[in-house]
ZAROPA-957462 format. One record per residue (C-alpha): residue number from 1; residue in one letter; z, x, y. Coordinates in pm, 1 decimal. Example, Ala and Ser with C-alpha at 12.3 -4.5 7.8 and 13.67 -1.06 7.14 Angstrom:
+-----+--------+----------+----------+----------+
! num ! residu !       zz !       xx !       yy !
+-----+--------+----------+----------+----------+
!   1 !      A !    780.0 !   1230.0 !   -450.0 !
!   2 !      S !    714.0 !   1367.0 !   -106.0 !
+-----+--------+----------+----------+----------+
//
This chain:
+-----+--------+----------+----------+----------+
! num ! residu !       zz !       xx !       yy !
+-----+--------+----------+----------+----------+
!   1 !      M !   5003.6 !  -3659.6 !   2923.0 !
!   2 !      T !   4804.9 !  -3447.8 !   3161.7 !
!   3 !      K !   4859.7 !  -3074.6 !   3220.4 !
!   4 !      L !   4759.5 !  -2894.1 !   3537.9 !
!   5 !      I !   4543.7 !  -2592.8 !   3439.4 !
!   6 !      H !   4377.8 !  -2455.4 !   3754.8 !
!   7 !      S !   4293.9 !  -2489.0 !   4114.5 !
!   8 !      M !   3954.9 !  -2377.6 !   4257.5 !
!   9 !      V !   3865.3 !  -2210.2 !   4589.4 !
!  10 !      R !   3521.4 !  -2103.1 !   4699.7 !
!  11 !      V !   3504.8 !  -1739.5 !   4812.3 !
!  12 !      S !   3247.1 !  -1551.1 !   5018.5 !
!  13 !      D !   3309.8 !  -1200.9 !   4875.7 !
!  14 !      L !   3421.2 !  -1210.2 !   4509.4 !
!  15 !      T !   3516.5 !   -843.6 !   4489.0 !
!  16 !      Q !   3729.9 !   -862.5 !   4809.6 !
!  17 !      S !   3895.5 !  -1183.3 !   4685.9 !
!  18 !      I !   3972.7 !  -1052.5 !   4341.9 !
!  19 !      E !   4135.8 !   -740.7 !   4501.2 !
!  20 !      F !   4335.7 !   -954.6 !   4745.7 !
!  21 !      Y !   4476.4 !  -1178.1 !   4465.6 !
!  22 !      R !   4540.2 !   -874.1 !   4243.3 !
!  23 !      Q !   4743.3 !   -700.4 !   4511.9 !
!  24 !      A !   4906.7 !   -998.0 !   4691.1 !
!  25 !      L !   4991.7 !  -1221.8 !   4395.0 !
!  26 !      E !   4961.2 !   -988.6 !   4099.6 !
!  27 !      L !   4687.2 !  -1191.5 !   3939.3 !
!  28 !      E !   4437.8 !  -1045.4 !   3696.7 !
!  29 !      I !   4107.7 !  -1170.2 !   3569.8 !
!  30 !      K !   4155.8 !  -1385.5 !   3260.1 !
!  31 !      D !   3797.5 !  -1493.7 !   3219.7 !
!  32 !      Q !   3473.1 !  -1470.6 !   3408.5 !
!  33 !      F !   3143.3 !  -1643.6 !   3379.1 !
!  34 !      V !   2838.6 !  -1523.3 !   3571.2 !
!  35 !      F !   2546.4 !  -1753.1 !   3607.1 !
!  36 !      D !   2221.7 !  -1710.1 !   3800.5 !
!  37 !      D !   2337.7 !  -1883.7 !   4115.3 !
!  38 !      F !   2718.1 !  -1864.1 !   4095.0 !
!  39 !      S !   3013.9 !  -1706.3 !   3927.5 !
!  40 !      L !   3342.6 !  -1859.3 !   3808.4 !
!  41 !      T !   3640.5 !  -1608.8 !   3784.6 !
!  42 !      Y !   3973.9 !  -1719.9 !   3650.7 !
!  43 !      L !   4285.5 !  -1542.8 !   3760.7 !
!  44 !      A !   4639.2 !  -1562.3 !   3621.3 !
!  45 !      N !   4941.3 !  -1356.1 !   3521.5 !
!  46 !      A !   5203.8 !  -1360.5 !   3248.1 !
!  47 !      Q !   5438.1 !  -1581.8 !   3452.9 !
!  48 !      T !   5227.4 !  -1887.6 !   3417.7 !
!  49 !      G !   4939.7 !  -2051.4 !   3224.9 !
!  50 !      F !   4812.4 !  -2202.5 !   3550.7 !
!  51 !      E !   4491.9 !  -2028.0 !   3676.6 !
!  52 !      L !   4324.7 !  -1984.4 !   4013.7 !
!  53 !      E !   3945.6 !  -2032.9 !   3983.3 !
!  54 !      L !   3739.2 !  -1833.0 !   4227.3 !
!  55 !      T !   3395.2 !  -1987.2 !   4268.3 !
!  56 !      H !   3141.1 !  -1751.5 !   4421.3 !
!  57 !      N !   2803.4 !  -1904.6 !   4515.3 !
!  58 !      H !   2576.2 !  -1602.2 !   4519.6 !
!  59 !      S !   2353.8 !  -1717.4 !   4804.7 !
!  60 !      Q !   2624.2 !  -1846.1 !   5030.1 !
!  61 !      I !   2593.3 !  -1684.7 !   5375.2 !
!  62 !      E !   2795.9 !  -1904.8 !   5608.6 !
!  63 !      P !   3179.0 !  -1901.4 !   5581.1 !
!  64 !      Y !   3323.4 !  -2200.4 !   5402.7 !
!  65 !      T !   3512.5 !  -2455.8 !   5608.6 !
!  66 !      H !   3829.7 !  -2602.3 !   5485.1 !
!  67 !      G !   3825.4 !  -2940.9 !   5665.2 !
!  68 !      S !   4143.3 !  -3119.0 !   5750.3 !
!  69 !      G !   4253.7 !  -3194.0 !   5394.5 !
!  70 !      Y !   4330.8 !  -2854.4 !   5242.5 !
!  71 !      G !   4688.0 !  -2741.4 !   5279.5 !
!  72 !      H !   4793.9 !  -2438.6 !   5073.6 !
!  73 !      L !   4844.9 !  -2287.7 !   4731.2 !
!  74 !      A !   5212.8 !  -2209.5 !   4649.5 !
!  75 !      V !   5366.7 !  -1949.7 !   4418.9 !
!  76 !      S !   5729.8 !  -1877.0 !   4357.2 !
!  77 !      V !   5879.9 !  -1523.0 !   4356.2 !
!  78 !      E !   6209.9 !  -1383.6 !   4219.8 !
!  79 !      D !   6301.8 !  -1205.7 !   4539.2 !
!  80 !      I !   6153.1 !  -1336.8 !   4861.5 !
!  81 !      E !   6263.9 !  -1034.6 !   5069.0 !
!  82 !      Q !   6113.5 !   -782.8 !   4828.7 !
!  83 !      A !   5793.0 !   -989.5 !   4802.1 !
!  84 !      H !   5760.9 !  -1000.6 !   5178.8 !
!  85 !      K !   5819.5 !   -631.6 !   5209.8 !
!  86 !      R !   5560.0 !   -552.6 !   4936.5 !
!  87 !      I !   5298.4 !   -779.9 !   5099.2 !
!  88 !      V !   5342.7 !   -624.8 !   5441.2 !
!  89 !      E !   5330.7 !   -268.3 !   5293.9 !
!  90 !      L !   4991.8 !   -370.6 !   5138.4 !
!  91 !      G !   4874.0 !   -430.9 !   5496.7 !
!  92 !      I !   4849.7 !   -806.1 !   5443.6 !
!  93 !      E !   4965.8 !  -1010.0 !   5743.3 !
!  94 !      A !   5265.8 !  -1236.3 !   5650.3 !
!  95 !      S !   5455.1 !  -1491.4 !   5853.6 !
!  96 !      D !   5827.9 !  -1441.9 !   5903.9 !
!  97 !      I !   6052.2 !  -1561.7 !   5621.4 !
!  98 !      K !   6185.8 !  -1907.9 !   5697.1 !
!  99 !      A !   6431.2 !  -2143.4 !   5544.9 !
! 100 !      F !   6471.2 !  -2510.1 !   5584.8 !
! 101 !      A !   6710.7 !  -2781.0 !   5469.3 !
! 102 !      H !   6692.8 !  -3149.6 !   5380.1 !
! 103 !      N !   6984.5 !  -3377.9 !   5445.2 !
! 104 !      G !   7202.0 !  -3074.2 !   5514.6 !
! 105 !      A !   7126.9 !  -2892.3 !   5190.4 !
! 106 !      H !   6908.2 !  -2584.3 !   5162.0 !
! 107 !      L !   6571.0 !  -2670.5 !   5022.2 !
! 108 !      A !   6344.7 !  -2371.8 !   5050.1 !
! 109 !      T !   6304.6 !  -2014.4 !   5168.4 !
! 110 !      F !   5943.6 !  -1912.3 !   5215.2 !
! 111 !      F !   5665.6 !  -1728.7 !   5401.7 !
! 112 !      F !   5286.0 !  -1763.3 !   5424.4 !
! 113 !      I !   4988.3 !  -1533.9 !   5385.5 !
! 114 !      T !   4617.5 !  -1596.2 !   5424.9 !
! 115 !      D !   4341.3 !  -1486.0 !   5181.4 !
! 116 !      P !   4009.6 !  -1332.2 !   5297.4 !
! 117 !      D !   3844.4 !  -1681.9 !   5319.0 !
! 118 !      G !   4129.4 !  -1833.7 !   5526.5 !
! 119 !      Y !   4309.4 !  -2012.2 !   5248.1 !
! 120 !      K !   4688.2 !  -2034.9 !   5317.3 !
! 121 !      I !   4926.1 !  -1928.4 !   5039.8 !
! 122 !      E !   5296.7 !  -2007.3 !   5047.1 !
! 123 !      L !   5541.7 !  -1770.8 !   4875.0 !
! 124 !      L !   5874.2 !  -1943.6 !   4789.4 !
! 125 !      Q !   6204.5 !  -1806.4 !   4662.5 !
! 126 !      R !   6237.9 !  -1913.2 !   4300.8 !
! 127 !      Q !   6521.2 !  -2155.6 !   4311.7 !
! 128 !      G !   6594.6 !  -2526.0 !   4282.2 !
! 129 !      R !   6277.1 !  -2724.1 !   4242.9 !
! 130 !      Y !   6067.9 !  -2411.9 !   4303.8 !
! 131 !      L !   6121.1 !  -2239.2 !   3974.5 !
+-----+--------+----------+----------+----------+
//
């Protein structure tokens, strides 16, 4: 049986990205490997064993493009209102909190933020399938 362990994104400014994920998603560095040409930094927190891998190519000058295939990362939070308030107070732009239903039943309550490299992140109320 397979087990998801991490997702990787390429970042232009490693220090800025680490700080963003530390503040916005409360992720801390779990491991870091610095090579001559690139660095791999793994972020996580006590809520999950899943990690976010930040790959920083030291000589990359141009911003990365995301193409048409990338969608978003998703994290669940205990209190969506409190999470939204905390994010906004950090000075991070956040979409409005939205809810949607499927077949007349509430499915999700969520909002989005964007990291320094333009990656979308969805924050979902921890409930139902989004535990």
